[in-house]
N, C-alpha and C positions, 0 to 999 in steps of 0.2 A: 713449892709447886702444889697446886690444888688438884686433887684427883677424885674420881668416882670409881669405886670398885664394884664389879659385877660378877656375881656367882650364879651358876646354872647347873642343874642336874636334870636329865631327861628320863632316866630309867633307874629302877632298883639295881640293875646289874652294874651300872656305872658307879652307883653309890658304894656297892660292895667292893669295887676295884680301887677305891681311894679317891673318887671324885665327889665325895659327899659335900654337901653345902657347908657344913661346919669346918671340914678340912680346908676347903677352898678359901673360906673367910679368914681363917687363922693364917694361912700361907700368905694371902694378900696383905693382911695387917702387919705381919712380920717384915715383909718386903718393904712396905711403906715406912715402917719405923727405921729400918736400916738406911733407907735413902733420905729420910727426913721429909717425906711427903705428908701433906695435910689431907686427910680423908674428909671430903665434904659430905658425901652420902654413900650408902651401901644399898644396892638393889639386888634382891635375892629371888631367883627364878626357880620354881619347882614345878613348872608346867612344861610338859614335853611338846615342843613345836619346832618344826624345821624352818619355818619362815618367821622373820622378825615381826611382821604385822600380827602374828598370832600369839605373841608373847606379851602378857599383861604388864610384867615388870619392865620389860624393855621399852614399852610405850611410855611408862611413867618416867623412865630414865631420859628418853628423848624430850619429853615435855619439860623436864627440869633443866636440861642443857639449853633448850631454846630460850628459856627464861633467864638463864645465867651464863650465857656464852662468854662474857667478859672475865668471869672469875674461874671458869673450868679450864684446866690446862690439859688433862688427859683422862682417858678411861682405861682401867686396867682389869685384866682377868687372868686366870692361871694359865690356861692353854688355849690355843686357837680353836680347838673343837668345842670349847665352852662358849666361844664367841659365835661361831657359825659352822654348819655343815653344808652350806649352800654357797658355792664359790661366787656365782654371779651376784647374789644379794650382798655377800660380804664385801666385794669390791665397791658396790654402790654405796654402802654405808661408810667405808673408808674414805672414798672420794668426798662424800658430804662432810665428814669430820675435817678433812683437809681444807675444804673451803672455809670452814669455821675456825681454822687454825687451832684445832684441838687434836691432840695425839691419841692414838689407840694402840695398845700393845699387850703382849703376853708376858707374864713375869717368869714363867718357866721356859718359854721359847721366844725370848726377846729378839726383835728385829729393828734395825735402824731404817725406818721407811724413807728417810731422806736420801739414802744412798741407792743408786740404781742397781747395784749388785744384790740388794736385799729383795728385789722383786721376784727373782726366781725362787728364793727360799720361802717368800710369802705365798707364792702359787702352790708350792709343795705342801706347805702347812695348811692351806685352805682346801686343797684338792684331796689329800689323804683322808680327812674325816668324811668328805662327801662320797668318796669311793667306798669307804667302810659302811657308810649309811646305805648306799645303794646295794651293797652285798648283803647286808642284814635284811633289807627290804625284799630282795630277791629270794633269799632263803626262807623268809617268813611267808612269802606268797606261794612258793613251792610246797612248803609244809602245809599251808592252808588247803591247797588244791588236793594234796595227797590225802588229807583227812576227809575232805568232802567226797572224794572218790571212794573212800572206804565206808561212806554212809554216816560219818560223824556230823554233828551239828557244830559248826565253827563260828557261829554268829555271837552277838552280844547277848542282849536280853532274849528270853524265849518268846516265840510267837504267841499271841493270845490263844489261850486254851491249852498251852503246854507248860511244863516245868522243866527247867534245865537240870540234868543229872549226869552222873558218870556211871556207866554200866559195870558189870563184874570185871571186865578187862581194863577198866580205868579209862575208857574212851568217852568223850563228851557226846552226849545225845539228849533226847527229850523223852518225857513221859506225859501222857494226857492228864490234865488237871481234872480232879474228880468231879468238879461242878462246872467249870467254864468250858470243858470239852463237850459237855452235853449241850451247852448253849450254842457252840459252834456247829454241832451236828444239826440242831434244829434250824439254824439260820440257813445252812446250805440246802437242807431238805425243802424248806419253805420257798427259798428263792428259785430253786430248780423247777418249781411248778410254773414259773413264768407269769404269775398273776400280778405280783407286786414289784415295784421298782426298788432299786438298792436303797434309796432314801426312806421308802416306806418300811422296809425291813429294819434298817438301822434305827429309826425312831421307835419302832415297836419294841426292840430289845435293848434300847439304850438304858432305860431305868431298871432293866433286869440284870445289868452287869456288863453289857457290851458298850462301854463308854469309850468311843473312839470317833475320830473325825471322819468326814466323807471320804477323803483320800485313803485314810487308814482302813476303812471298811472295804473299799474297792480293792485295795491291796490284799486284804484277807481273803476275799472271794477268788482272787487270781493265784493265790499261793499254793503251789503244788505240794508243799510240805505237808499239808493236811491229809494227803493221800498216802503218807508214809514214804515219800520220795524226797530227794535233795536236788535242787537245781544248781548247776555249775555254769557260770557265765563264760563267754568266749575269752580266751587269753592267748596272745601271740598267735601261733598257728593252730592252736587247739580250738575246735568248734565248741559251742555251748552243748551241754548234755544234761540229761536227767538220770540219776542213779537211785537205786534202792537205798533208803535210809535205815539206820539201826533202830529208829523209833517206830512206834505203832501208829497206824493211820487212825484219824478221827472220822474221816469222810471216805466212803467207798468211791472207787474210780468212776463208776457210772454216774453217780450224783455230781461229782466234780466236773466231768465232761459236759453234763447237761447244763450246769451253771455257766460254763464257758460259752456254750451255744446261746444261752439266753442273753448273756452280757454282750455277745457279738451281734445280737439281733437276728440270729439264724433260726429262731423258733417262733412260730406264730403265737402272738400273745393272746391267751384266752380271756374272754370277758369275765369279770368277777361274778361270783354267784349272786351277789346283791344286785347286780345289773341285769342278770338273766332272769331272775325270778323275783316277783314282788312278794314281800314278806307276808302280806295278807292273803295270798292265793296259793297255798301249798298244793292244792289239787289241780292247779292249772296245768294242762297237758295230759291229765289222766282221765278227763271226762269227755264223752262223746255227745253230740247233739242228738236227741231222740228223733228229731224231724228229718235232718239232712245227713246225719252220720259224720259230720265234720268234727274235728277236735275243738272243744270250747276254749275260748280265751277268757280274759278277765280284765276289769278296769274299774275305776271309781267314777262316780257321777256326782256333781255338785247338787246340793239340795236347793229348794226355792229361795232360801236366804243367801245362797252363794257362798256360804261359809263351811257348812258341814259336808263331808264326803261320804258317799254310800257305795259300798263295793258289791260287784255282781260278777258271776260267771255268765258269759253270754256267747252266742254264736256271732258270726260275721254277716253283714248284710248280703243278700236281702232277707236272710233268716232272722226272725225276731225272738228267738228263744232266749230267755234271760231268767236267772235265779239269784236270789239274795244269798250272799255267802253265809249269813247266819243260819239260814234254813239248811243249806247243804252241809255245813260243818256240824250242825247239831245231829243230823241224821247219820253222818259218817261216824260221829262219836258213839252213837248208839250201836252202829254196826261193829265197831271195834270192841265195844263192851261185850257184845255177843261172842267175840273171839276169846274172851277171858274165860279160863276153865280152872276148876278147883285142882289144887296140887295133887290130891290123892287120885283124881281121875286121870290126869295127864301124865303123871310120872312114869308109870310102867310102859305105856304106849310110846311116849316120846323117847324114852330110854332105848326101847327096842328099835325104833326107826333110826335113831342117832347111831346105834351100834352097827346097823347094817350099812349106813352111809360110810362110817369110819372103816369098816372092813373092806368094802368095795374100793374105797379110795386108797387103802393101804396096799392092796394088790397092784393097782395101777401105779401107785407112787414108787414102789420098789423097782418096777421095770424102768420107769423114768430116771430114777436115781442111778441105776447101773449104766444107762445110756449116757447120762451126763458125765459120769466118772470116766467112761471110755473116751469121751470127747476131751475131757480135761487132761487125760494122759497123753493124747495126741498133741495137744497144745504144749504140754510140758516138754515133750520130745522135740517139738519144733523149736521151742525156746532154747533148749540145750544145743541144738544144731546151729542156730543163729549165733550163739555165744562162741561155739567152736570155730565157726567161720571168721568171727571177729578176731579171736585169738590167733588164728592162722593167717591173718591179714588178707583174707579173701574178700571181705567187705570192709568199708571204712566206718568211722564212728557215726557219721550222720545216718547212713543206711541201717546200721545196727540199732541206733536209738529209735528210729522210726518203726522198724520191724518189731523191736522189743515192746514199744509202746502199744502197737496194735494187738500184739499177742497178750500183753498184760490186760488190756481192756476186755478182750474176749474171755480170758480166764476169770477176770473179776466178775463178768456177767454170769458165767456158769456157776462160780462159787456162791454168788448171791442167790441164784435160782435154787441151788442145792440147799442153802440154809432155809429158804422160804418153804421148800418142799418138806424138809425135815421137821420144821416147826409145825406144819399142818398135821393134824392127827394127834397132837399132844394134848394134854390137859382135858381128857374126855370128861372128867367130872366137872371141870370148870364150864365147859360148853353146856353140859346137862343142866347145871344150876342156873346159868345165864338164860338158857332157853325157857326153863320152867318159870323163872321170875318174870320173863316177858309175857308168857301165856297167862300168868295169873292176873296181869293188869295191862293189857295191850293198849287200851285207850290212855291210861295214865302215863305209860311209857312214851306214847306218841305225843301227848300234850307237852311233856317236859323236854322233848327233843328239839334240836335246832331245826331251822328250815330245811337244810340239806338232810338232816337225820330223818325228818318226817317223810321226805320224798323217798329216802332209801327204804323206810318201812313199807310205804305204799308199793314200791317196786317189788319188794320181797314177797308180798302177799298176793298181789294181783299181776298176773302175767299179761293180761289184756286190759284195754280201757274199760272204764265204768260208764254206765248210763244212769243218770239220776232221775228218779221219779219222786213225787212228794212223800211216798210211803216206803220205798226201798230202792236199792241199787241193783242194776243188772250187769252181768259180765259174761263173756263167752267162755272164759277159762280161769281156773283157780290153781295156784301152786299145788302140786300133787300131795306133798307132805301135809300142807295146811288142810287141804281137802280131806285127806284120810283121817286126820285128827278130829276135825270138826264134825264130819258126817257120822263118825262112830260115837260121838259124845252127845250131839244135840242137833236139832233142826234149826236152821238159820231163818229168822223172821225178816231181817232187813237186807237180805241178799238173795238174788235169783241167779243161778248158774245155768246158762243155756245148755 
């Protein structure tokens, strides 16, 4: 009798209990030697799979049988649970083998499948492993949900930007990756602005370490885990829920919520800076027409050869005021040079002004901090009240999650505002040195700035629009601090303040 022997082990636990591949093979070989059977082939499966189509070695076994039906008499295995833990699929395979006139049996739980009385024993032999499998699956699922509800990370590989660890209590959780977490934070912050598409951001950061597909990147932006929370899907009669995780957040709740709004198209998409402002015209929007008082715009005109472009600041028709940008920019550069002051001249005065600003801001800041702390305390009390109502079954899980989410968002906003307020006023010396370095070379600082940086410098110095004349600029108002510094140090040649 020509037979094929089949061995399978699906878990380490089974191997520990005596179902090891080596033990199964030796048992089958001894059985065949005692019976005088000829072993044609041995197929060894060490791949855990409930279904036959997911077992690589079983597929090879079937291919071999189809090519050698005439010489194969039977397929043997040690126990029926080594054959299958799926009753429906097991019967299907047995029927197929019967059609091929090939036997299939267990050496430790042998059944004479030609007898009708064996059908009940076969049903029991196949059903018991399936019941055990279902019980294991149920216990595993319950254990998984229990861990998730406790804030543990129960997944496989850690999400991008995190490292999988165990905390001091031995619970599975995550910790931010020292480098990749910074990348994730930048991605969320940039996408939250609503300026760029997901693909723009993905391509920008792909070569910086964010190597993932389009779908993977979209999933990253939607993953609430980056806010320090755990998502638990719906199961049986339990609704889906979001709980606090044991891991630290990489992204604050405000930024995450903003990203979700942008992805859902609920935020108006601002035009990009390069679309709003022509690179060659940093002063556009800051200049007034000396004739009609309207704000000057700017554009390029083609030369007589139709190739070269010449840029101008100009008024709109019917007004014909027009200035070459070279002349305007040159005079503006001279004006900024006038703003440059020697360090020994500016240091004492600027330090005094800065100290007054910091002191005034400090008094106001402390009042604001106390107000925010009181509001935070109220929200904390509200959250505790909501939790108590949930524990007392006054509200259901869905209501609890929604109320908790809204409260968390409000608390997150206040905490972020507190951090911002606390950070202001620090590093007095740093502010002093930065301010002095700018005053030492205002024009150089301006020339090396980005387009948006140049416009910020203009806004910080000039509160009102400028009027250009071939010899100087005119304005109705100048920033008081700038004015105080400059008027005490020098007379301005290229600026007239009305």
